[in-house]
C-alpha positions as CSV (number, residue, x, y, z in Angstrom):
1,M,16.7,19.2,-26.9
2,P,19.3,16.5,-27.7
3,R,18.6,12.9,-27.2
4,Q,20.6,11.5,-24.3
5,G,20.6,7.8,-24.9
6,N,18.1,5.6,-26.7
7,T,15.7,5.2,-23.7
8,V,15.5,8.9,-22.8
9,E,12.2,10.5,-23.9
10,S,12.5,13.9,-22.3
11,C,14.9,16.1,-20.3
12,I,14.4,18.7,-17.6
13,I,16.0,22.1,-18.1
14,T,17.6,22.8,-14.8
15,D,19.3,26.1,-15.6
16,W,19.7,28.5,-18.5
17,K,23.2,29.7,-19.0
18,V,22.3,32.4,-21.5
19,K,19.5,35.0,-21.9
20,E,17.7,36.4,-24.8
21,G,20.0,38.8,-26.7
22,D,23.2,37.1,-25.8
23,C,25.8,36.4,-28.4
24,V,26.9,32.7,-28.6
25,T,29.3,30.5,-30.4
26,P,28.8,26.8,-31.3
27,D,30.6,25.8,-28.2
28,T,28.7,28.1,-25.8
29,T,26.7,26.2,-23.2
30,V,23.2,27.5,-23.4
31,C,21.6,25.4,-20.7
32,E,22.0,22.4,-18.3
33,V,19.5,19.5,-18.5
34,E,19.0,16.4,-16.5
35,T,17.4,13.0,-17.0
36,D,16.7,10.3,-14.4
37,K,20.3,9.2,-14.9
38,A,22.6,12.3,-15.1
39,S,23.0,16.0,-15.9
40,F,24.3,17.4,-19.2
41,E,25.3,20.6,-20.7
42,V,23.7,21.6,-24.1
43,P,25.9,23.6,-26.5
44,A,24.5,26.2,-28.9
45,A,25.8,24.3,-31.9
46,A,25.5,27.5,-33.9
47,A,26.9,31.0,-33.8
48,G,24.6,34.0,-33.5
49,I,22.2,35.8,-31.2
50,V,19.8,34.1,-28.8
51,L,16.5,35.3,-30.2
52,K,14.2,33.4,-28.0
53,L,14.2,30.9,-25.1
54,L,11.2,28.6,-25.6
55,Y,11.0,27.0,-22.2
56,S,11.7,28.0,-18.6
57,A,14.0,26.3,-16.1
58,G,12.2,23.4,-14.6
59,D,10.3,22.4,-17.7
60,D,10.3,18.8,-18.8
61,V,10.9,18.9,-22.6
62,P,10.6,16.0,-25.0
63,V,13.8,15.2,-26.8
64,L,14.3,16.7,-30.3
65,K,11.9,19.6,-29.5
66,P,13.2,23.1,-30.1
67,I,14.2,24.8,-26.9
68,A,15.7,28.0,-28.2
69,V,16.1,30.0,-31.4
70,I,19.5,31.3,-32.4
71,G,20.0,33.6,-35.5
72,A,21.0,37.0,-36.7
73,A,20.0,40.1,-35.0
74,G,16.6,41.3,-36.2
75,E,15.5,37.9,-37.7
76,D,11.9,36.9,-37.2
77,W,12.2,34.0,-34.8
78,Q,8.4,33.5,-34.8
79,A,8.3,32.8,-38.5
80,I,11.1,30.3,-38.2
81,L,9.3,28.6,-35.3
82,K,6.0,28.6,-37.2
83,D,7.6,26.8,-40.2
84,A,9.1,24.2,-37.8
85,S,5.8,23.7,-36.0
86,N,4.0,23.2,-39.3
87,L,6.5,20.5,-40.3
88,A,6.1,18.8,-36.8
89,A,2.4,19.0,-36.9
90,Q,2.2,16.9,-40.1
91,S,3.8,14.0,-38.3
92,S,2.8,14.5,-34.6
93,V,-0.9,15.7,-34.6
94,T,-3.3,12.8,-34.5
95,E,-6.6,13.4,-36.4
96,I,-9.5,11.5,-34.9
97,N,-12.7,11.3,-37.0
98,M,-15.7,11.4,-34.8
99,P,-19.0,9.7,-35.9
100,E,-21.9,11.9,-37.0
101,K,-24.3,10.2,-34.8
102,E,-24.2,7.7,-31.9
103,A,-26.2,4.5,-31.9
104,P,-28.7,4.5,-29.0
105,S,-27.5,2.6,-26.0
106,Q,-29.3,-0.4,-24.6
107,K,-29.4,-1.5,-21.0
108,T,-27.6,-4.7,-20.5
109,C,-25.7,-6.4,-17.8
110,E,-22.6,-6.5,-20.1
111,P,-20.4,-3.4,-20.2
112,D,-22.2,-0.9,-22.3
113,L,-19.4,1.4,-23.6
114,T,-21.8,3.7,-25.4
115,A,-23.4,4.6,-22.1
116,L,-20.1,6.0,-21.0
117,S,-19.6,8.4,-23.8
118,C,-21.0,11.9,-24.0
119,K,-22.7,12.7,-27.4
120,Q,-19.9,13.4,-29.8
121,A,-20.1,16.4,-32.0
122,P,-19.6,15.9,-35.8
123,G,-16.2,17.0,-37.1
124,K,-12.7,16.3,-36.2
125,V,-10.7,16.5,-32.9
126,Y,-7.0,17.3,-32.8
127,I,-5.0,15.9,-30.0
128,S,-1.3,15.7,-29.2
129,P,0.3,12.2,-28.8
130,R,1.1,12.8,-25.1
131,A,-2.5,13.8,-24.5
132,R,-3.9,10.9,-26.5
133,N,-1.7,8.3,-24.6
134,L,-2.7,9.7,-21.2
135,A,-6.4,9.7,-22.1
136,E,-6.2,6.1,-23.4
137,K,-4.4,5.0,-20.3
138,E,-7.0,6.6,-18.0
139,A,-10.0,5.5,-20.1
140,L,-11.0,9.1,-20.7
141,S,-13.1,9.9,-23.8
142,V,-11.6,12.7,-25.8
143,A,-15.1,13.7,-26.9
144,T,-15.6,15.2,-23.4
145,L,-12.6,17.4,-23.7
146,S,-12.0,21.0,-24.8
147,G,-8.6,21.9,-26.2
148,S,-6.6,24.8,-24.9
149,G,-3.7,24.3,-27.4
150,P,-3.2,26.1,-30.7
151,G,-6.3,25.9,-32.9
152,G,-8.2,24.2,-30.1
153,R,-5.8,21.3,-30.0
154,I,-6.2,19.0,-26.9
155,I,-2.9,19.0,-25.0
156,E,-1.7,17.0,-22.0
157,S,-2.7,19.6,-19.5
158,D,-6.3,19.4,-20.7
159,V,-6.4,15.7,-20.0
160,V,-4.8,16.2,-16.6
161,A,-7.5,18.8,-15.7
162,A,-10.3,16.5,-16.7
163,L,-8.9,13.6,-14.7
164,Q,-8.7,15.8,-11.6
165,S,-12.4,16.5,-11.8
166,R,-13.5,12.9,-12.4
167,S,-14.3,10.2,-10.0
168,P,-11.6,7.6,-9.7
169,L,-12.2,4.4,-11.7
170,T,-11.6,0.8,-10.8
171,A,-9.2,-1.3,-13.0
172,A,-12.2,-3.1,-14.6
173,V,-13.8,0.1,-15.7
174,K,-10.6,1.4,-17.2
175,A,-10.3,-1.9,-19.1
176,A,-13.9,-1.5,-20.4
177,G,-12.9,1.6,-22.4
178,P,-13.2,5.4,-22.4
179,G,-16.0,6.9,-20.3
180,A,-17.5,10.2,-19.4
181,L,-17.4,12.1,-16.2
182,L,-19.6,10.4,-13.6
183,Q,-21.1,12.1,-10.6
184,A,-19.9,9.3,-8.2
185,G,-19.6,5.6,-8.1
186,S,-20.7,2.9,-5.6
187,G,-17.2,1.6,-4.9
188,L,-14.7,2.4,-2.2
189,D,-14.1,6.2,-1.9
190,G,-16.7,6.8,-4.6
191,R,-14.9,4.8,-7.3
192,V,-16.9,4.0,-10.4
193,T,-17.2,0.3,-10.7
194,L,-18.2,-2.0,-13.5
195,Q,-21.7,-2.3,-11.9
196,D,-22.1,1.4,-12.1
197,I,-21.7,1.4,-15.9
198,T,-23.8,-1.6,-16.6
199,C,-27.2,-2.2,-14.9
200,G,-28.4,1.1,-13.3
201,T,-25.9,3.3,-15.0
202,P,-25.9,6.8,-13.5
203,S,-26.4,9.6,-15.9
204,P,-23.1,11.1,-17.3
205,V,-22.7,14.6,-15.7
206,S,-19.8,16.9,-14.9
207,L,-18.4,16.0,-11.6
208,H,-18.4,18.5,-8.7
209,V,-16.3,17.3,-5.8
210,P,-17.2,19.2,-2.6
211,A,-14.2,20.6,-0.8
212,S,-13.2,18.6,2.2
213,P,-13.2,20.5,5.5
214,S,-9.8,21.9,6.2
215,L,-8.2,22.5,9.5
216,P,-6.8,25.8,10.6
217,A,-3.4,26.8,9.2
218,N,-0.7,24.3,10.2
219,E,-3.1,22.4,12.5
220,E,-2.2,19.3,10.6
221,G,1.4,19.7,11.7
222,I,2.8,19.9,8.2
223,I,6.5,20.7,8.2
224,S,6.8,21.3,4.4
225,E,5.2,20.5,1.1
226,T,7.6,19.7,-1.8
227,P,6.3,19.2,-5.3
228,I,7.5,16.0,-7.0
229,K,9.4,17.2,-10.0
230,G,12.7,17.1,-11.8
231,I,14.8,13.9,-11.5
232,R,12.7,12.7,-8.5
233,K,9.6,12.7,-10.7
234,I,11.3,10.8,-13.5
235,I,12.6,8.2,-11.0
236,S,9.1,7.9,-9.6
237,E,7.6,7.3,-13.0
238,R,10.2,4.8,-14.0
239,M,9.8,2.7,-10.8
240,H,6.0,2.7,-11.2
241,K,6.3,1.8,-14.9
242,S,8.6,-1.1,-13.9
243,L,6.0,-2.6,-11.5
244,L,3.2,-2.1,-14.0
245,E,5.0,-3.8,-16.9
246,S,6.5,-6.8,-15.2
247,A,5.5,-9.6,-12.7
248,Q,8.0,-9.1,-10.0
249,F,8.8,-11.5,-7.1
250,T,11.7,-11.6,-4.7
251,L,13.7,-14.5,-3.3
252,S,15.9,-14.1,-0.2
253,A,18.9,-16.2,0.9
254,S,22.2,-15.8,2.7
255,A,25.8,-17.0,2.1
256,S,28.6,-17.6,4.6
257,A,30.7,-14.5,4.8
258,V,33.6,-16.1,6.7
259,K,36.0,-16.1,3.7
260,L,34.8,-12.6,2.6
261,Q,35.8,-11.2,6.0
262,K,39.1,-13.2,6.0
263,I,40.1,-11.6,2.7
264,R,39.2,-8.2,4.0
265,S,41.3,-8.8,7.2
266,M,44.2,-9.9,5.1
267,I,44.0,-6.7,3.0
268,K,44.1,-4.6,6.1
269,E,46.7,-6.6,8.0
270,Q,49.0,-7.4,5.1
271,P,48.9,-4.5,2.7
272,E,52.0,-5.6,0.8
273,L,50.6,-9.0,0.0
274,A,47.3,-7.5,-0.9
275,E,49.0,-5.1,-3.3
276,K,50.9,-8.0,-4.9
277,L,47.7,-9.9,-5.4
278,G,45.9,-6.8,-6.8
279,L,43.4,-6.7,-4.0
280,S,44.6,-3.7,-2.0
281,K,41.5,-1.5,-2.7
282,I,38.9,-4.2,-3.0
283,T,35.8,-4.0,-0.8
284,I,33.3,-6.7,0.1
285,N,30.9,-5.2,-2.5
286,D,33.5,-5.5,-5.2
287,L,33.9,-9.2,-4.3
288,I,30.1,-9.7,-4.6
289,L,30.2,-7.9,-8.0
290,F,33.0,-10.3,-9.1
291,A,31.1,-13.4,-7.9
292,A,27.8,-12.3,-9.6
293,S,29.6,-11.5,-12.9
294,R,31.0,-15.1,-13.0
295,T,27.8,-16.8,-11.8
296,L,25.7,-15.0,-14.5
297,T,27.8,-16.6,-17.3
298,R,26.4,-20.0,-16.2
299,F,22.8,-18.8,-16.0
300,S,22.3,-16.8,-19.2
301,Y,18.5,-16.6,-18.6
302,M,19.2,-14.2,-15.7
303,N,21.4,-12.0,-17.9
304,A,18.6,-11.0,-20.2
305,H,16.1,-8.4,-21.4
306,K,12.4,-8.6,-22.0
307,T,11.4,-6.2,-24.7
308,G,7.7,-6.6,-25.8
309,E,7.2,-10.2,-26.7
310,T,10.9,-11.0,-27.1
311,I,13.5,-12.3,-24.6
312,K,17.1,-11.4,-25.4
313,T,19.9,-13.2,-23.5
314,F,23.5,-11.9,-23.5
315,E,26.8,-13.6,-23.5
316,K,28.6,-10.7,-21.9
317,V,27.7,-9.2,-18.5
318,H,27.2,-5.5,-18.5
319,M,26.6,-5.0,-14.8
320,A,24.8,-1.9,-13.5
321,V,25.5,-0.7,-9.9
322,A,23.0,1.4,-8.0
323,V,24.7,4.6,-6.7
324,D,23.1,7.1,-4.2
325,T,23.8,10.6,-5.3
326,P,22.6,14.1,-4.1
327,K,20.2,14.2,-7.1
328,G,18.8,10.7,-6.5
329,L,19.4,7.1,-7.6
330,M,21.7,6.6,-10.6
331,V,22.8,3.3,-12.2
332,P,26.1,3.4,-14.1
333,V,27.3,0.3,-16.0
334,I,30.4,-1.8,-15.7
335,R,31.0,-3.1,-19.2
336,N,32.1,-6.7,-19.8
337,A,32.2,-7.3,-16.1
338,N,32.6,-11.1,-16.6
339,L,35.9,-10.4,-18.4
340,L,37.4,-8.1,-15.8
341,S,39.6,-9.0,-12.8
342,P,38.5,-8.2,-9.3
343,A,40.8,-5.2,-9.3
344,Q,39.5,-3.9,-12.6
345,I,35.9,-4.3,-11.4
346,S,36.7,-2.4,-8.2
347,A,38.4,0.4,-10.0
348,E,35.6,0.8,-12.6
349,A,32.9,0.7,-9.9
350,K,34.7,3.5,-7.9
351,R,35.3,5.6,-11.0
352,L,31.6,5.4,-12.1
353,A,30.3,6.1,-8.6
354,L,32.4,9.2,-8.4
355,A,31.3,10.4,-11.8
356,C,27.7,10.0,-10.8
357,Q,28.1,11.9,-7.6
358,N,29.9,14.7,-9.4
359,G,27.3,14.8,-12.2
360,T,30.0,14.1,-14.9
361,A,28.8,10.6,-15.9
362,K,28.3,10.2,-19.7
363,P,25.1,8.8,-21.3
364,V,27.0,5.8,-22.6
365,E,28.0,5.0,-19.0
366,L,24.4,5.0,-17.9
367,S,22.8,2.7,-20.4
368,G,23.0,-0.8,-21.8
369,S,23.1,-2.9,-18.6
370,T,22.0,-6.5,-18.6
371,F,21.9,-7.1,-14.8
372,T,21.8,-4.7,-11.8
373,V,23.2,-4.9,-8.2
374,S,22.0,-2.7,-5.4
375,N,23.8,-2.8,-2.1
376,L,22.0,-1.5,1.1
377,G,24.1,-3.6,3.5
378,S,26.1,-0.7,4.9
379,F,22.8,0.7,6.3
380,G,22.2,-2.5,8.3
381,V,19.4,-3.7,6.0
382,T,18.9,-7.5,6.3
383,S,16.3,-7.9,3.5
384,F,14.5,-5.7,1.0
385,T,12.7,-5.8,-2.4
386,P,14.7,-4.2,-5.1
387,I,12.7,-2.9,-8.2
388,L,13.7,-4.2,-11.6
389,N,15.7,-2.0,-13.8
390,T,13.6,-2.8,-16.9
391,P,14.0,-4.2,-19.5
392,E,16.3,-6.4,-17.4
393,V,14.7,-9.5,-15.9
394,A,16.6,-9.6,-12.6
395,I,18.2,-7.4,-10.0
396,L,20.3,-8.4,-7.0
397,G,19.9,-6.7,-3.6
398,V,22.9,-7.1,-1.3
399,C,22.1,-6.9,2.4
400,G,24.1,-6.6,5.6
401,I,26.2,-9.2,7.4
402,E,24.7,-10.8,10.5
403,M,25.5,-13.8,12.7
404,K,23.5,-17.0,12.0
405,P,23.6,-20.5,13.6
406,V,25.4,-23.2,11.6
407,E,25.5,-26.9,12.3
408,I,28.9,-28.1,13.3
409,P,30.2,-31.1,11.2
410,Q,30.5,-34.3,13.1
411,E,34.2,-34.6,12.6
412,E,34.7,-31.3,14.4
413,I,32.6,-32.1,17.4
414,S,35.1,-34.6,18.8
415,G,37.8,-32.0,18.9
416,C,35.7,-29.5,20.9
417,N,37.4,-28.2,24.0
418,C,34.6,-26.3,25.6
419,N,33.8,-29.0,28.2
420,C,30.4,-29.8,26.6
421,N,31.1,-33.5,26.5
422,G,30.5,-33.7,22.8
423,H,27.1,-32.0,22.9
424,C,28.0,-29.0,20.7
425,R,25.9,-29.0,17.5
426,V,25.7,-25.3,16.5
427,R,28.0,-22.3,16.2
428,F,27.4,-18.8,15.0
429,E,29.0,-17.6,11.8
430,P,28.7,-14.3,9.8
431,H,26.3,-14.5,6.7
432,I,25.7,-11.9,4.0
433,G,22.1,-11.6,2.8
434,F,20.8,-11.5,-0.8
435,S,17.4,-10.3,-2.1
436,L,16.9,-11.3,-5.7
437,T,14.0,-9.8,-7.6
438,V,13.0,-11.5,-10.9
439,N,10.5,-10.9,-13.6
440,H,8.2,-14.0,-13.5
441,Q,7.1,-13.3,-17.1
442,V,10.6,-14.6,-18.1
443,V,12.0,-16.6,-15.2
444,D,10.2,-19.1,-12.9
445,G,10.9,-19.6,-9.2
446,A,13.0,-22.7,-9.4
447,P,15.5,-21.4,-12.1
448,A,15.8,-18.2,-10.2
449,A,16.5,-20.2,-7.0
450,R,19.2,-22.2,-8.7
451,F,21.0,-19.0,-9.7
452,L,20.7,-17.6,-6.2
453,K,22.0,-20.8,-4.7
454,A,25.0,-20.8,-7.1
455,L,25.7,-17.2,-6.2
456,C,25.6,-18.1,-2.5
457,D,28.0,-20.9,-3.1
458,A,30.4,-18.7,-5.1
459,T,30.3,-16.1,-2.3
460,A,31.0,-18.6,0.4
461,N,33.9,-20.0,-1.5
462,I,35.2,-16.6,-2.8
463,D,38.8,-17.6,-2.3
464,L,38.4,-20.5,-4.8
465,L,36.7,-18.2,-7.3
466,L,39.5,-15.6,-7.0
467,A,42.1,-18.3,-7.5
468,A,40.3,-19.5,-10.7
469,G,40.2,-15.9,-12.0
C-alpha cells in the first residue's frame, strides 16, 4: 500500500481491478484506494502474474503493508510472504514482559491499580502496535486478553471484542490505568467510576450484558442501517481526534457586505469592465479568500501549526478550502494564496474543487495547508462551529448574508428625505457572517478577536483591498 502523503496512515481498498491469475505490467492498475482526502489508483509496479490478493475490497490497510503478491507462474507466494512477515515482525511486534507474581492489593481510598488487574500469567505477551495503542487508550489490561492472531498474537479485533463486553468507564477511571472487566459500575448507565475501583471495589469478573428487550421487526420505524466505513469513517475519526487534541472555541462576527455586492453587481452588469479588471469570474467567496489571505500576513500567529509542544508560524499562506463532494468533505490547498491575485485565487479554487469532485485531486494538492476556510453561506447558515483542520490553529467559517441595522452617521441624517423630521437613526444593510474557530492552546481570545475584526474591516472595504493588490 503506497503512502499517499505524510499524514496518511492507512488507505481503504475500494475496488480491485485485477484478479488472481491475471498477467500485469508495471503500469497496470491493480486496485483503487481512498483516504479521507481523495481516491487513487495503485499500479502493479512490476511485471508478472497476480499470485495472491491479500485483502478484500473495503478493507482499511495500513500504508506500506503488502496488499498483493506478483511473481512468476508457479512461484510459492506463501514463502515470500512469510519471509516478509518475519522481517516485519522484528520491528512491529511489541514484546511485553509480564511479572511472575503480583503484589497483593491493599484497600485504600486512593486509586488502587492492582485491584483492576486480573492475575497475570508468567511469560510473554505478543501484541500488535494497533492493538496496544487501542488498549492503552481505553485503559484495558492486555493481561485479560487472548490473542487470535498468528502464534496467539493479540490483534486489534481482540481488543475491540473485549471492549464491547466491558462496562463503560468514566474519564477518571481511564486516566487511572488499565483495568479488568467489571460486572457493573455505580455511575450513569452502569459506568465504572473512580469510587468503584477504590473503596468497595467490586470483584473483577467477566461482564455479561443482558440483551435489551427488542421490539418486533421494524416497530422502531427504522428506514435503513448504514455501517460507518470507508471515507466516512476516516472523516469521523479525524474530526473526533481534532476535538480531543485541541481546545477549540469559536468567535462570531459580521462585516458589511455592501461593497461585496456592489462588485458582484458590476461584474454582472458590466462584463467588459470586469474582464478588463480581471474580475469576470470572481465570486463573493473568492473575494473572502483574497481578504483572508491578505489579513493573515499581518497576524502570523493565526497562520500556524501546533505539533506536539511546538508552534510553527508561516510566512506564506497555504489556504485550504473545504469542498463538498459525493464521497464526503475534502480540503484542497491553494498554495501561496497571499501572493496570488483575486483572479488567480478564483481560478485555482475552481480548479481544485472540480478535481476533488471528479476524484482526480493529487496528494500534494490535499496537504500542507496553514489555514482553512469553510463556506456554508449558500445554504443560508448564519452561524456555525467549524472544526479545526489540525495541526492548524484556526479555521474560518463563512456564513450567509443577512440584513442588519446600522446607525446612520449624523452628517447623513440632515439630508434625509423621508419626512421623518430628522428622527432617522438606523437603516438596514447587508452583512456577511464569520465564525472563527481557534485552538486556545495556541491563541487566546483577544488576539483571535483582533484578527477577526481586521478581517471584517478588510471585507467591508474590499474595494480598497483590491486596489492595493
